[in-house]
C-alpha positions in Angstrom: 1.5 -10.4 -12.5 0.1 -6.9 -12.5 1.4 -4.5 -15.1 4.0 -2.8 -12.8 5.3 0.4 -14.3 8.4 0.8 -12.1 11.1 -1.9 -11.9 11.4 -1.5 -8.2 7.7 -2.3 -7.7 8.3 -5.7 -9.4 11.3 -6.3 -7.2 9.3 -5.7 -4.0 6.5 -7.9 -5.2 8.9 -10.7 -6.2 10.7 -10.4 -2.8 7.4 -10.5 -0.9 6.2 -13.5 -3.0 9.5 -15.4 -2.3 8.9 -15.3 1.5 5.9 -17.7 1.4 5.4 -19.0 -2.2 3.2 -16.0 -3.2 0.9 -16.3 -0.1 0.9 -13.7 2.7 4.1 -14.3 4.7 4.8 -13.9 8.4 5.8 -10.3 8.9 8.9 -11.5 10.8 10.3 -13.0 7.6 10.5 -9.5 6.0 14.2 -8.6 6.1 14.9 -4.9 5.3 18.5 -5.9 4.5 17.2 -7.8 1.5 15.8 -4.7 -0.1 17.8 -1.8 1.5 17.5 0.7 -1.3 13.7 0.2 -1.5 12.9 0.4 2.3 12.7 4.2 2.3 9.6 3.8 0.1 7.8 1.3 2.3 5.0 1.8 4.8 3.8 -0.8 7.3 0.2 -0.4 8.4 -1.4 -2.3 11.3 -5.1 -2.5 12.0 -5.8 -1.7 15.7 -9.1 -1.9 17.5 -10.3 0.6 20.0 -12.3 -0.2 23.1 -15.5 0.5 21.2 -14.6 -2.2 18.6 -13.9 0.3 15.9 -10.8 -0.5 13.8 -8.3 2.0 12.6 -5.0 1.7 10.7 -1.8 2.9 12.3 1.6 3.4 10.6 3.8 0.9 12.3 6.7 2.0 10.1 7.2 4.7 7.4 10.3 4.9 5.3 12.2 8.2 5.0 11.4 8.5 1.3 7.6 8.3 2.0 7.9 10.7 4.9 9.9 13.2 2.8 7.2 12.9 0.1 4.3 13.6 2.4 6.2 16.1 4.5 5.6 14.6 7.9 6.8 11.7 10.0 4.1 9.0 9.7 5.4 6.3 12.0 3.0 5.9 14.9 0.3 8.2 13.2 -3.2 6.9 12.5 -4.0 6.7 8.8 -6.7 9.3 9.0 -4.3 12.0 10.3 -3.0 12.8 6.8 -5.4 11.2 4.3 -8.2 13.5 3.1 -11.6 12.7 4.5 -13.1 12.3 1.0 -10.7 9.4 0.4 -10.6 7.8 3.8 -13.6 5.5 3.7 -12.6 4.0 0.3 -8.9 3.6 1.3 -9.9 1.9 4.6 -12.3 -0.4 2.7 -9.5 -1.4 0.4 -7.1 -2.0 3.3 -9.7 -4.1 5.2 -10.3 -6.2 2.0 -6.5 -6.8 1.6 -6.5 -8.4 5.1 -9.8 -10.1 4.9 -9.5 -11.9 1.6 -6.3 -11.8 1.7 -5.2 -10.2 -1.6 -3.0 -7.5 -2.9 -3.8 -4.1 -4.5 -1.9 -2.2 -7.1 -2.6 1.4 -8.3 -1.2 4.5 -9.9 -2.3 7.9 -8.9 -1.4 11.5 -9.7 -0.2 12.8 -6.3 1.1 16.2 -5.0 4.1 16.0 -2.7 4.5 18.2 0.4 6.8 20.4 -1.7 4.1 20.8 -4.4 5.7 18.4 -6.9 2.9 16.7 -9.0 3.9 13.2 -9.8 2.5 9.9 -11.1 3.0 7.4 -8.2 2.7 3.6 -8.3 1.5 1.9 -5.1 1.7 -1.8 -4.2 -0.2 -3.0 -1.1 0.4 -6.6 0.2 -0.7 -8.4 3.4 1.6 -9.7 6.0 0.7 -12.2 8.8 1.2 -12.5 12.5 2.9 -15.5 14.1 -0.4 -17.5 13.9 -0.7 -17.0 10.1 -3.5 -14.4 10.3 -3.1 -11.3 8.1 -2.8 -8.3 10.5 -0.7 -5.7 8.7 -0.1 -4.3 5.2 3.1 -3.5 3.5 2.7 -0.6 1.0 5.5 0.3 -1.5 5.5 3.6 -3.4 7.5 4.5 -6.5 7.5 7.9 -8.3 7.0 7.2 -12.0 7.4 10.7 -13.3 7.1 14.4 -12.3 4.4 16.3 -14.2 5.1 19.8 -12.7 4.5 21.7 -9.6 1.3 22.9 -7.8 0.0 23.9 -4.4 1.8 22.3 -1.5 0.0 19.3 0.1 0.4 15.6 -0.1 -2.9 14.7 -1.8 -3.9 12.2 -4.3 -5.2 14.3 -7.2 -6.7 11.4 -9.2 -6.4 7.6 -9.5 -5.1 6.6 -12.9 -5.3 2.8 -12.7 -6.0 0.2 -10.0 -6.7 -3.4 -9.5 -6.7 -6.3 -7.1 -4.0 -9.0 -7.1 -5.2 -12.5 -6.5 -2.8 -14.2 -4.1 -4.6 -17.5 -4.2 -7.7 -16.6 -2.1 -9.5 -14.5 -4.8 -10.3 -10.8 -4.8 -13.1 -8.7 -3.2 -16.4 -8.9 -4.9 -19.5 -6.7 -4.6 -17.7 -3.6 -3.2 -19.1 -0.9 -5.4 -16.6 0.8 -7.6 -13.7 -1.5 -7.0 -12.0 -2.4 -10.2 -11.2 -5.9 -11.6 -7.6 -7.0 -11.1 -5.2 -6.2 -13.9 -4.3 -9.9 -13.7 -6.2 -12.3 -11.6 -3.4 -14.6 -10.5 0.2 -14.4 -9.4 2.4 -15.8 -12.2 
């Protein structure tokens, strides 16, 4: 298991793993009532394809805690509407890898909230499947680990502190440039 820093991140991971024995579960199995106090910090991203075949990620659901942190309602918005261009390509590559392999991703980053609060935030990204068992969306959980002060107002990732892939039984991405090795290569 990755070295989760916040106890809620471990709870979300264990709940997700319980839905299908550690393999990507059908999204319909996810029950918000099972983790009600944590749902405000959950995002659901879906990869949609446009007529030109280009894929983009849309926020299918964004919890109130996440929206309060970034300062806008994210539900229904494309991923690129709030993520800085400098980070977009790398973030999309990671999301595509989560669905393609499938695998999970864990990271901590220093992030500024919409109110200017500079915090270390832990993120957990896990695939969910459609009714046919194909990964088609990603559940992202965020937990604020600590507040380090205040700065200019904007919801931006200042810097990545730690990150890694989570092997869910199908391996992890290989040969994708600066992607880090997983903190632990298997679900325990």
